[in-house]
TORVO-859339 format. One line per 2 residues: number of its first residue (from 1); for each residue x, y, z of N, C-alpha, C. Coordinates in steps of 0.2 Angstrom, whole numbers, plus 2048, in hexadecimal, padded with zeros to 3 digits. Each point is the difference from the previous one (the first is absolute). Layout:
% residues N
NUM = X,Y,Z,X,Y,Z,X,Y,Z | ...
% end
This chain:
% residues 405
1 = 804,7FA,800,7FC,806,800,804,806,800 | 7FE,806,7FE,803,806,7FF,801,803,807
3 = 805,805,801,800,803,806,7FB,805,801 | 7FE,802,806,7FB,805,801,802,807,7FD
5 = 7FB,803,7FC,800,806,7FD,803,7FF,7F9 | 802,7FA,7FE,803,7FF,7F9,7FB,7FC,7FC
7 = 7FE,803,7FA,7FB,7FC,7FC,804,7FA,7FD | 7FD,7FA,800,803,7FB,7FD,7FF,800,7F8
9 = 804,7FD,7FC,7FF,7FF,7F9,7FB,7FB,7FF | 7FC,800,7FB,7FA,7FC,7FF,802,7F9,800
11 = 806,7FE,7FE,802,7F9,801,802,7FE,807 | 800,804,804,802,7FF,807,7FA,800,805
13 = 7FA,801,7FD,7FA,800,804,7FF,7F9,803 | 7FE,7FF,807,7FF,7FA,803,7FA,7FC,7FD
15 = 800,7FA,800,7FA,7FC,7FE,7FB,800,805 | 7FA,7FD,7FE,7FA,800,804,802,7FB,806
17 = 805,7FC,800,802,7FC,805,804,804,805 | 7FD,805,803,804,805,804,804,7FD,806
19 = 7FD,7FB,802,803,7FD,806,804,7F9,7FE | 802,7FF,7FA,804,7FB,7FD,7FE,7F9,803
21 = 7F9,7FF,800,7FE,7F9,802,803,7FA,7FB | 801,802,7FA,803,7FB,7FB,807,7FD,803
23 = 803,804,804,807,7FE,803,7FF,7FA,804 | 7FA,7FE,802,7FF,7FA,804,800,7FA,7FC
25 = 7FF,800,7F9,801,7FB,7FC,807,7FD,7FF | 800,7FA,7FE,807,7FD,7FF,803,803,7F9
27 = 806,7FF,7FF,803,803,7FA,7FD,7FC,7FA | 7FE,7FA,800,7FD,7FC,7FB,7F9,803,7FF
29 = 7FD,802,805,7F9,802,7FF,800,807,7FD | 805,804,802,800,807,7FD,802,800,7F9
31 = 804,7FB,7FE,802,7FF,7F9,7FA,7FE,7FC | 7FC,7FB,803,7FA,7FE,7FC,7FB,805,800
33 = 7FF,805,805,7FB,805,800,803,805,7FA | 806,801,7FF,802,804,7FB,7FF,7FD,7F9
35 = 801,7FA,800,7FE,7FC,7F9,7F9,801,7FF | 7FB,800,805,7F9,801,7FF,7FF,807,7FD
37 = 803,805,803,7FF,807,7FE,802,801,7F9 | 806,7FD,7FE,802,801,7F9,7FB,7FD,7FC
39 = 7FD,7FA,801,7FB,7FD,7FC,7F9,804,800 | 7FE,803,805,7FA,804,801,801,807,7FB
41 = 806,803,801,802,806,7FC,800,7FE,7F9 | 802,7FB,7FE,801,7FE,7F9,7FA,7FD,7FD
43 = 7FC,7FC,803,7FB,7FC,7FD,7F9,802,802 | 7FF,804,806,7F9,801,802,7FF,808,800
45 = 805,804,803,7FE,807,800,7FF,803,7FA | 803,7FF,7FA,7FE,804,7FA,7F9,7FF,7FD
47 = 7FD,7FA,802,7FA,7FE,7FD,7FA,800,805 | 801,800,806,7FB,7FF,806,7FA,804,7FF
49 = 801,807,7FE,7FA,804,800,7FC,7FF,7FA | 803,7FE,7FA,7FD,7FE,7FA,7FB,7F9,802
51 = 803,7FB,803,7FD,7FA,802,7FA,802,804 | 801,805,805,7FB,802,805,7FA,803,7FC
53 = 802,805,7FB,7FB,804,7FD,7FC,7FB,7FB | 803,7FB,7FD,7FC,7FC,7FC,7FD,7FA,804
55 = 801,7FF,806,7FE,7FB,804,802,7F9,7FD | 806,800,7FE,803,7FA,7FD,806,7FD,804
57 = 800,7F9,801,805,7FD,804,805,7FD,7FB | 807,802,802,805,7FE,7FB,803,7F9,801
59 = 7FD,7FC,7FE,801,7F9,801,807,7FE,7FD | 803,804,7FB,806,7FF,7FD,806,801,805
61 = 7FF,803,806,806,801,804,800,7FA,805 | 7FC,7FC,801,800,7FA,805,806,7FC,7FF
63 = 803,7FE,7FB,806,7FC,800,806,804,803 | 800,807,7FE,806,804,803,7FF,801,807
65 = 7FA,800,803,7FE,801,807,802,7FA,803 | 7FE,7FA,7FD,802,7FA,803,807,7FF,801
67 = 804,802,7FB,807,7FF,800,804,803,806 | 7FD,805,803,803,803,806,800,7FB,806
69 = 7FC,7FB,800,801,7FB,805,7FD,803,807 | 7FB,804,800,7FD,803,806,7FA,7FD,802
71 = 7FD,7FB,7FE,7FA,7FD,802,801,7FE,807 | 7FB,802,805,800,7FE,807,808,800,803
73 = 802,806,800,807,801,803,802,7FC,806 | 7FB,800,805,802,7FD,806,801,7F8,7FF
75 = 7FC,7FD,7FB,801,7F9,7FF,807,7FF,7FD | 803,805,7FD,807,7FF,7FD,806,802,805
77 = 7FE,802,806,805,801,805,801,807,801 | 7FD,805,7FD,800,807,801,7FC,802,806
79 = 802,806,803,7FD,802,806,7F9,803,7FE | 7FB,800,805,7FA,803,7FF,800,808,7FF
81 = 805,803,802,801,807,7FE,802,801,7F9 | 804,7FB,7FD,801,801,7F9,7FA,7FE,7FC
83 = 7FC,7FB,802,7FA,7FF,7FD,7FB,806,800 | 800,803,805,7FC,806,800,802,806,7FC
85 = 807,801,800,802,805,7FC,800,7FF,7F9 | 800,7F9,7FE,7FE,7FE,7F9,7F9,803,7FE
87 = 7FB,7FF,804,7FA,802,7FE,7FF,808,800 | 804,803,805,800,807,800,803,803,7FA
89 = 806,7FE,7FE,803,802,7FA,7FC,7FF,7FA | 7FD,7FA,7FF,7FB,7FF,7FA,7FB,806,800
91 = 7FD,801,806,7FA,804,801,803,808,7FE | 806,801,802,803,807,7FF,800,801,7F9
93 = 801,7FB,7FB,800,801,7F9,7F9,7FF,7FD | 7FC,7FB,802,7FA,7FF,7FD,7FC,7FB,805
95 = 7FB,803,803,7FC,7FC,805,7FC,7FA,7FD | 7FE,801,7FA,7FD,7FA,7FD,804,7FA,7FF
97 = 806,801,7FE,805,7FA,7FF,801,7FD,807 | 801,805,805,801,7FD,807,7FA,7FC,802
99 = 7FA,802,7FE,7FA,7FD,802,800,7F9,7FD | 801,800,7F9,801,7F9,7FD,804,7FB,804
101 = 806,803,801,806,7FC,803,7FD,7FD,807 | 7FD,805,804,7FE,7FE,806,7FA,7FB,800
103 = 7FB,800,7FC,7FB,7FC,7FF,803,7F9,7FE | 804,800,7FB,802,7F9,7FD,805,7FD,805
105 = 805,804,803,805,7FD,804,7FF,7FF,807 | 7FD,806,803,7FF,800,807,7F9,7FD,802
107 = 7FC,7FE,7FC,7FA,7FD,801,800,7F9,7FD | 800,800,7F9,7FF,7F9,7FD,806,7FC,801
109 = 807,802,7FF,805,7FC,801,802,7FE,807 | 7FF,805,804,801,7FF,808,7FB,7FB,802
111 = 7FA,800,7FD,7FB,7FB,802,802,7F9,7FE | 803,7FF,7FB,803,7FA,7FE,805,7FD,805
113 = 804,805,802,805,7FE,805,7FD,7FE,806 | 7FB,804,802,7FD,7FF,807,7FC,7FB,801
115 = 7FB,7FF,7FB,7FB,7FB,800,7FF,7FB,7FB | 805,800,7FB,7FF,7FB,7FA,803,7F9,802
117 = 7FD,7FB,7FD,802,7FA,801,807,7FF,7FC | 803,7FA,802,807,7FF,7FC,7FE,7FF,7F8
119 = 7FB,7FD,7FF,7FE,800,7F9,7FE,806,7FD | 7FD,805,803,7FE,806,7FE,806,805,7FF
121 = 805,7FF,804,806,804,800,804,7FD,7FA | 800,7FA,7FF,804,7FD,7FA,7FD,802,7FA
123 = 7FA,800,7FF,7FC,802,7FA,801,808,7FE | 800,804,806,7FE,807,7FE,806,805,803
125 = 803,7FE,805,805,805,803,805,803,7FC | 804,7FC,7FC,805,802,7FC,7FE,805,7FB
127 = 7FB,7FE,7FC,7FD,804,7FB,7FD,806,803 | 7FD,800,805,7FD,806,803,805,805,803
129 = 805,7FD,803,806,804,802,804,804,7FB | 800,7FD,7FA,803,803,7FA,7FC,803,7FB
131 = 7F9,801,802,7FB,804,7FC,7FF,7FC,7F9 | 801,7FA,800,7FE,7FC,7FA,7F9,7FF,800
133 = 7FD,800,806,7F9,800,801,7FE,806,805 | 7FA,803,800,7FE,805,805,7FA,7FE,804
135 = 800,803,806,7FA,7FE,804,7FD,806,803 | 7FA,7FF,803,7FC,805,803,7FE,7FD,807
137 = 7FD,805,804,7FD,7FE,807,7F9,802,800 | 7FB,7FB,7FF,7F9,802,7FF,7FD,7FF,807
139 = 7FF,805,804,7FD,800,807,7FA,805,800 | 801,806,7FE,7FB,805,801,7FA,7FF,7FB
141 = 7FA,801,802,7FA,7FF,7FC,7FC,806,7FF | 7FB,800,7FB,7FC,806,7FF,7FD,803,806
143 = 7FE,7FC,804,7FC,802,806,804,800,807 | 806,7FE,7FF,804,7FF,806,807,802,7FF
145 = 803,805,804,807,802,800,802,7FF,807 | 7FF,805,804,803,7FF,807,7FD,7FA,804
147 = 7FA,7FF,7FE,7FC,7FA,804,800,7FA,7FC | 805,7FF,7FC,800,7FA,7FC,801,7F9,804
149 = 803,801,805,802,7FA,804,7F9,7FD,803 | 7FB,804,802,7FA,7FD,802,7FB,800,7FB
151 = 800,804,7FB,7FB,801,7FB,801,7FD,7FA | 805,7FC,7FF,802,7FD,7F9,7FA,7FC,7FE
153 = 7FF,801,7F9,7FA,7FD,7FD,802,7FB,7FB | 806,800,7FE,802,7FB,7FB,800,7F9,803
155 = 7FE,7FB,7FD,7FF,7FA,803,804,7FA,7FC | 802,7FB,804,803,7FA,7FE,7FD,7FA,802
157 = 7FE,7FC,7FC,7FD,7F9,801,804,7FA,7FE | 801,7FC,805,804,7FA,7FE,7FC,7FB,7FD
159 = 802,7FD,7FB,7FC,7FB,7FC,805,7FA,7FF | 7FE,7FA,802,804,7FA,7FF,7FD,7FB,7FB
161 = 803,7FC,7FD,7FE,7FB,7FC,7FF,802,7F8 | 803,806,7FF,7FF,802,7F9,806,7FE,7FC
163 = 7FF,800,7F9,806,7FE,7FC,802,806,7FC | 806,7FF,7FD,802,806,7FC,807,802,802
165 = 804,803,7FB,807,801,801,800,806,806 | 7FC,805,800,800,805,805,7FE,7FE,807
167 = 7FD,7FA,800,7FE,7FE,807,804,7FC,804 | 807,800,7FE,805,7FD,804,7FE,7F9,803
169 = 7FE,7FB,7FB,7FE,7FA,803,7F9,7FF,803 | 7FC,805,7FE,7F9,800,802,7FE,804,806
171 = 805,804,802,7FF,804,806,801,808,7FE | 7FB,804,801,801,807,7FE,7FC,804,804
173 = 801,807,7FF,7FC,805,803,7FC,804,7FB | 7FA,802,801,7FD,805,7FB,7FF,807,804
175 = 802,805,7FC,800,806,803,7FB,805,7FC | 7FC,804,804,7FB,804,7FE,801,807,804
177 = 800,805,7FC,801,807,803,803,805,7FC | 802,806,803,803,805,7FD,805,804,804
179 = 805,802,7FD,805,804,803,801,807,7FD | 803,805,803,800,806,7FD,807,804,803
181 = 803,804,7FB,806,804,802,806,7FB,800 | 800,7FB,7FC,805,7FB,800,806,802,7FB
183 = 805,803,803,806,802,7FD,803,7FA,7FB | 802,802,7FA,803,7FB,7FB,7FA,7FB,7FE
185 = 7FA,802,802,7FB,7FB,7FE,7FE,7FF,7F9 | 801,805,7FC,7FE,7FF,7F9,805,7FC,7FC
187 = 806,7FF,802,805,7FC,7FC,804,7FB,804 | 7FE,7FF,806,804,7FB,804,7FF,7F9,7FE
189 = 805,7FB,801,7FF,7F9,7FE,7FC,7FC,805 | 802,802,806,7FD,7FD,806,7FD,805,805
191 = 7FB,7FE,804,7FE,805,805,7FF,7FC,807 | 802,803,805,7FE,7FD,807,7FA,802,802
193 = 7FB,7FC,800,7F9,801,801,7FE,7FE,807 | 7FC,804,804,7FE,7FF,806,7F8,7FF,800
195 = 7FE,7FA,803,7F9,7FF,800,7FE,7FC,806 | 7FA,800,801,7FD,7FD,807,7FD,7F9,7FE
197 = 803,7FC,804,7FE,7F9,7FF,7F8,7FF,802 | 7FC,7FE,7FB,7F9,7FF,802,7FF,7FB,805
199 = 804,7FB,801,7FF,7FB,805,801,802,807 | 805,804,802,801,802,807,801,808,801
201 = 800,804,7FA,801,807,801,807,802,800 | 805,7FC,800,807,801,800,802,804,7FA
203 = 804,805,801,803,804,7FA,806,7FC,7FE | 800,7FE,7F9,805,7FC,7FD,803,804,7FA
205 = 807,7FE,7FF,803,803,7FA,801,7FB,7FA | 800,802,7FA,800,7FC,7FA,805,803,7FB
207 = 804,7FC,7FD,804,803,7FA,7FC,7FE,7FA | 7FD,806,7FD,7FC,7FF,7FA,803,802,7FA
209 = 800,7FB,7FB,803,802,7F9,7FB,805,7FD | 802,806,7FE,7FB,805,7FE,7FD,7FE,7F9
211 = 802,7FB,7FD,7FD,7FD,7FA,7FB,7FB,800 | 7FF,7FE,807,7FB,7FB,801,7F9,802,7FD
213 = 7FC,7FC,7FE,7F9,801,7FE,7FC,803,806 | 7FC,805,7FF,7FC,803,805,803,806,803
215 = 807,802,7FF,803,806,802,7FF,805,7FB | 7FD,806,802,800,806,7FC,803,806,804
217 = 803,804,7FC,803,806,803,800,806,7FC | 7FF,806,803,7FF,806,7FC,804,805,804
219 = 803,804,7FC,804,806,802,7FC,805,803 | 802,803,806,7FC,805,803,803,807,7FD
221 = 7FB,803,7FD,802,806,7FC,7FF,807,804 | 803,805,7FD,7FF,807,803,803,801,807
223 = 805,7FD,801,804,801,807,804,807,7FF | 801,803,806,804,806,800,806,7FF,804
225 = 802,7FA,801,806,7FE,804,802,7F9,7FD | 807,7FF,801,802,7F9,7FE,7FE,7FE,7F9
227 = 800,805,7FB,7FC,7FE,7FA,804,7FB,7FC | 807,7FF,801,803,7FB,7FD,7FE,7F9,802
229 = 7FF,7FF,807,7FE,7FA,803,7F9,7FE,7FC | 800,7F9,7FF,7FA,7FE,7FC,7FB,7FC,806
231 = 7FC,804,803,7FC,7FE,805,7FA,7FD,7FC | 7FD,7FA,803,7FB,7FD,7FD,7FA,7FE,804
233 = 7FA,800,7FD,7FA,7FC,803,800,7F9,7FE | 800,7FB,804,801,7F9,7FE,7F9,7FC,803
235 = 7FE,7FC,7FB,7FA,7FC,802,802,7F9,7FF | 7FD,7FC,805,801,7F9,800,7F9,7FC,7FF
237 = 7FF,7FD,7FB,7FA,7FC,7FF,801,7F9,7FF | 7FF,7FC,805,801,7F9,800,807,7FE,7FE
239 = 805,803,802,807,7FF,7FF,802,7FA,803 | 802,7FB,7FD,803,7FA,803,808,800,801
241 = 802,800,807,807,800,801,801,7FA,804 | 806,7FD,7FD,802,7F9,803,802,801,807
243 = 7FF,7FB,804,802,800,807,807,801,801 | 804,7FE,7FB,808,801,800,801,808,800
245 = 7FB,804,7FE,802,807,7FF,7FC,804,806 | 7FE,7FC,805,7FE,803,806,806,802,804
247 = 801,806,804,805,801,804,800,7FC,806 | 803,7FB,801,7FF,7FB,806,803,804,806
249 = 804,805,7FF,802,803,806,7FC,805,803 | 7FA,801,7FD,7FB,805,802,7FB,7FC,804
251 = 7FF,802,807,7FB,7FC,803,7FA,805,802 | 801,806,800,7FB,805,802,802,807,7FD
253 = 7FC,805,801,802,807,7FE,806,803,804 | 800,7FD,806,806,803,804,807,7FE,7FD
255 = 800,7FB,7FC,806,7FE,7FD,803,805,7FB | 7FB,805,7FE,802,805,7FB,803,806,803
257 = 800,800,807,803,806,803,807,801,7FF | 804,7FA,7FF,807,800,7FF,801,804,7F9
259 = 7FC,7FE,7FB,800,803,7F9,7FE,808,801 | 7FA,801,803,7FE,807,800,804,804,804
261 = 803,7FE,805,805,804,804,806,802,7FC | 803,7FB,7FC,805,801,7FC,7FF,805,7FA
263 = 7FA,7FF,7FD,7FE,805,7FB,7FF,807,802 | 7FD,800,806,7FE,807,803,807,803,802
265 = 805,7FD,802,806,803,801,803,803,7FA | 7FF,7FC,7FA,803,802,7FA,7FC,806,7FD
267 = 7FA,801,801,7FC,805,7FE,802,806,805 | 802,7FF,806,802,806,804,807,802,7FD
269 = 804,7FC,7FD,806,802,7FD,7FE,804,7F9 | 7FB,7FE,7FD,7FE,804,7FA,7FE,807,802
271 = 7FD,801,806,7FF,806,803,806,804,801 | 805,7FD,802,807,803,800,802,802,7FA
273 = 800,7FC,7FB,802,801,7F9,7FD,806,7FD | 7F9,800,801,7FC,806,7FD,803,807,803
275 = 802,800,806,803,806,803,806,802,7FD | 805,7FA,7FF,806,802,7FD,7FF,802,7F9
277 = 7FB,7FE,7FC,7FF,802,7FA,7FE,807,800 | 7FB,802,804,7FD,807,800,806,805,802
279 = 804,7FE,805,806,804,802,804,801,7FA | 802,7FB,7FD,805,800,7FA,7FD,805,7FB
281 = 7FA,7FF,7FE,7FD,804,7FB,7FF,808,802 | 7FE,801,806,7FF,806,803,806,804,801
283 = 805,7FD,802,806,804,801,804,802,7FA | 800,7FB,7FB,803,802,7F9,7FC,806,7FD
285 = 7F9,7FF,801,7FC,806,7FD,802,806,803 | 800,800,807,801,806,804,807,803,7FE
287 = 805,7FC,7FF,807,803,7FE,800,802,7F9 | 7FC,7FD,7FC,801,802,7F9,7FB,805,7FD
289 = 7FA,800,803,7FB,805,7FE,801,807,803 | 7FF,805,7FC,802,807,802,7F9,804,800
291 = 7FF,804,805,7FA,804,800,803,807,804 | 7FD,805,7FE,802,807,802,808,801,800
293 = 803,7FD,7FB,807,801,7FF,804,7FB,804 | 7FE,7FB,803,804,7FC,804,7FD,7F9,801
295 = 804,7FB,802,7FE,7F9,800,7FA,800,806 | 7FB,7FC,7FF,7FB,7FF,805,804,7FE,807
297 = 805,7FC,7FF,803,7FE,806,803,806,805 | 800,806,7FD,802,805,804,7FB,803,804
299 = 7FA,7FE,7FF,7FA,802,804,800,7FC,807 | 7FE,804,805,800,7FC,807,7FB,7FB,800
301 = 7FA,802,7FE,7FA,7FB,800,802,7FA,7FC | 803,800,7FB,802,7FA,7FC,805,7FC,804
303 = 805,803,803,804,7FC,804,7FD,7FD,806 | 7FB,803,803,7FD,7FD,805,7FC,7FA,7FE
305 = 7FD,801,7FA,7FC,7FA,7FE,805,7FA,7FE | 805,801,7FD,805,7FB,7FE,803,7FD,807
307 = 801,804,805,803,7FD,806,7FA,7FC,803 | 7FA,802,800,7FB,7FC,803,7FF,7F9,7FC
309 = 800,800,7FA,800,7FA,7FC,806,7FC,801 | 806,802,801,806,7FC,802,7FF,7FD,807
311 = 7FD,804,805,7FF,7FE,806,7FB,7FA,800 | 7FB,801,7FD,7FB,7FA,7FF,803,7FA,7FD
313 = 804,801,7FB,803,7FA,7FD,805,7FD,805 | 804,804,803,805,7FD,805,7FD,7FC,806
315 = 7FB,803,803,7FC,7FD,805,7FD,7FA,7FE | 7FD,800,7FA,7FD,7FA,7FD,806,7FA,7FF
317 = 805,802,7FD,806,7FB,7FF,802,7FD,807 | 801,805,805,802,7FE,807,7FB,7FA,803
319 = 7FA,801,7FF,7FB,7FC,803,801,7F9,7FC | 801,800,7F9,800,7FA,7FC,807,7FC,802
321 = 805,804,801,806,7FD,801,800,7FC,807 | 7FD,803,805,7FF,7FC,806,7FB,7FA,7FF
323 = 7FB,801,7FC,7FB,7FA,7FF,804,7FB,7FC | 805,801,7FC,804,7FB,7FC,804,7FD,805
325 = 803,803,805,803,7FD,806,7FC,7FB,804 | 7FA,802,801,7FB,7FC,804,7FF,7F9,7FB
327 = 7FF,801,7FA,7FF,7FB,7FB,806,7FB,801 | 806,802,800,806,7FC,800,800,7FC,807
329 = 7FD,803,805,800,7FD,807,7F9,7FB,800 | 7FC,800,7FB,7FA,7FC,800,7FB,802,805
331 = 800,807,802,7FB,802,805,7FB,806,7FD | 801,802,7FA,7FB,805,7FD,7F9,7FD,800
333 = 7FC,804,804,7F9,7FE,800,7FB,805,7FC | 7FA,7FD,7FF,7FB,804,7FC,7FF,807,802
335 = 7FF,801,807,7FF,807,802,806,805,7FE | 806,7FE,801,806,804,7FE,800,801,7F9
337 = 7FE,7FB,7FC,800,801,7F9,7FA,805,7FE | 7FA,7FF,803,7FB,804,7FF,801,808,801
339 = 804,801,806,802,807,802,804,802,7FA | 805,7FC,7FE,805,803,7FB,7FC,802,7F9
341 = 7FB,7FB,7FE,7FD,802,7FA,7FB,806,801 | 7FD,800,805,7FB,806,801,804,807,801
343 = 805,800,804,804,806,802,803,802,7F9 | 804,7FB,7FD,804,802,7FA,7FC,802,7FA
345 = 7FA,7FD,800,7FC,802,7FA,7FD,807,801 | 7FF,802,806,7FD,807,802,806,805,7FE
347 = 806,7FE,802,805,805,7FF,801,800,7F8 | 800,7FB,7FD,800,800,7F9,7FB,804,7FC
349 = 7FA,800,803,7FB,805,7FD,802,807,801 | 802,802,806,803,806,801,805,802,7FB
351 = 805,7FC,800,806,801,7FC,7FF,801,7F8 | 7FC,7FC,7FD,7FE,800,7F9,7FC,806,7FF
353 = 7FC,802,805,7FC,806,7FF,804,807,800 | 805,800,804,805,805,800,804,800,7F9
355 = 802,7FA,7FE,804,800,7FA,7FC,803,7FA | 7F9,7FE,800,7FC,802,7FA,7FF,807,801
357 = 800,803,806,7FF,807,800,806,804,7FE | 806,7FE,801,806,803,7FE,800,801,7F9
359 = 7FE,7FB,7FC,800,800,7F9,7FA,804,7FD | 7FC,803,804,7FB,804,7FE,7FB,7FD,7FA
361 = 7FF,803,7FB,7FC,7FD,7FA,803,7FA,7FD | 807,800,800,803,7FA,7FD,800,7FA,804
363 = 7FD,801,806,7FF,7FA,805,7FA,7FC,7FE | 7FC,802,7FB,7FA,7FC,7FF,801,7FD,7F9
365 = 806,800,7FD,801,7FD,7F9,805,7FA,801 | 7FF,7FB,7FD,805,7FA,801,807,802,7FD
367 = 800,805,7FC,807,802,7FD,805,801,805 | 7FE,802,806,805,802,805,800,7FB,806
369 = 7FD,7FA,7FF,800,7FA,804,7FC,801,807 | 800,806,802,7FD,801,807,7F8,7FF,800
371 = 7FD,801,7FA,7F8,7FE,800,7FF,7F9,801 | 805,7FC,7FD,7FF,7F9,800,802,7FD,807
373 = 805,803,803,802,7FE,807,7FA,802,805 | 7FD,806,7FF,7FB,802,804,7FA,7FC,7FF
375 = 7FE,7FE,7FA,7FA,7FB,7FF,801,7F9,803 | 806,7FD,7FF,802,7FA,802,800,7FF,808
377 = 801,806,803,800,7FF,807,7F9,7FF,803 | 7FB,802,7FD,7F9,7FE,802,7FF,7F9,800
379 = 803,7FC,7FB,7FF,7F9,801,804,7FD,806 | 806,802,801,804,7FD,806,7FC,802,806
381 = 7FD,806,801,7FD,802,806,7FA,7FB,801 | 7FD,7FD,7FB,7FA,7FB,801,802,7F9,800
383 = 804,7FD,7FC,801,7F9,800,804,7FD,805 | 800,7F9,801,803,7FD,805,7FE,803,807
385 = 7FA,801,801,7FD,802,806,800,808,7FF | 7FA,803,800,7FF,807,800,803,803,806
387 = 801,807,7FF,803,804,806,7FB,7FF,806 | 7FA,800,7FF,7FB,7FF,806,801,7F9,803
389 = 800,7FB,7FC,800,7F9,803,806,7FF,803 | 806,802,7FD,806,7FF,804,801,804,806
391 = 7FD,806,800,800,804,806,7FC,7FC,806 | 7FA,7FD,7FE,7FC,7FC,805,803,7FA,802
393 = 804,7FD,7FC,804,7FA,802,805,802,806 | 803,806,7FF,805,802,805,7FC,802,806
395 = 7FA,804,7FF,7FC,802,806,7FD,7FA,804 | 7FF,7FA,7FD,7FE,7FA,804,806,7FE,804
397 = 806,800,7FD,806,7FE,804,801,804,806 | 7FF,807,7FF,802,804,806,7FB,801,805
399 = 7F9,7FE,7FE,7FB,801,805,7FD,7F9,802 | 801,7FB,7FC,7FD,7F9,802,7F9,800,7FE
401 = 7FD,805,7FC,7F9,800,7FE,800,801,7F9 | 7FC,7FC,7FC,800,800,7F9,7FA,805,7FE
403 = 802,805,7FB,7FB,804,7FE,7FE,7FE,7F9 | 802,7FA,7FD,7FE,7FE,7FA,7FA,7FB,800
405 = 801,7FC,805,7FA,7FB,801,7FF,7FE,807
% end
């Protein structure tokens, strides 16, 4: 940093990692993070706004993304801090690509690791980890989001004595129902579908080949956030799924908490990445944009806003660094995760709003990136537990009284 009273040169300006949290990574992890940044700068940043404007998913980048070897980093021996920073850095460049990565790897692939049978892992894990096949996580329903655990309407009925290749020796499940807001849902090869067993009411998980008869999917149109992400409405009408494709490791909805806790952590990291992106764009604009004969950065109110944005980002990163340490110790619990997601998403909303304000009228067009950052923040504020639901999870933990049910 520069000495007090001396203006630093533009190339000497500190990064948004103002407290140098990245120094906690191993040298190997720092090198890998730099490799990811180079990839994002070359392959994603130049076209991300165009993909977003057209609501198109760039399937052609998947082989290059897979070549980075970043699927489920913790399963490959990397730290949880590194895994979180991977999502933050992806989000910093394009929230939609980070969301694709999160849905596929942190939900679908992690599910295979956590709950897949040896046969399921052998059949799917290598291809999924290397993006030769893609997956989705079909939990939310048209009428049930926050209350899907108790209100799930998609049904699974076990039927024995049938014949046919898909019935795995005469034993299969028949799925009926609908799912909504399923990321990657329009193009995925497989989806992890959650359904209620008609026999005993237990929630079970199934690996469903998206090409099976009776599966229909439709892209959700007219979104104002995460436009590159292909969210889908999916319907299941008498879809037969082999018993071999039931997730044997899932015994109840409680078993999903491991997955949901992990994905919620990664969405909190997305909220960090959004703030880093907003700060990057706003600071550069403030330094380069001239008004009244001088750079915007010369104005006290602009500096105050930038410092507030930076403070929000640093505080958010600090909370996530500690949460990553708790993950390493195996003691991170859902109330801690919920507090991180709710608090950081609120700071994110404030940060991106300030960034949009600094850009003035240019802040509402995607040419300057800030409009896209601002809009995508709204999705992060809501998914993987809305701000309100996560707040009430923490409220229940600190009072012993549930305000949800």
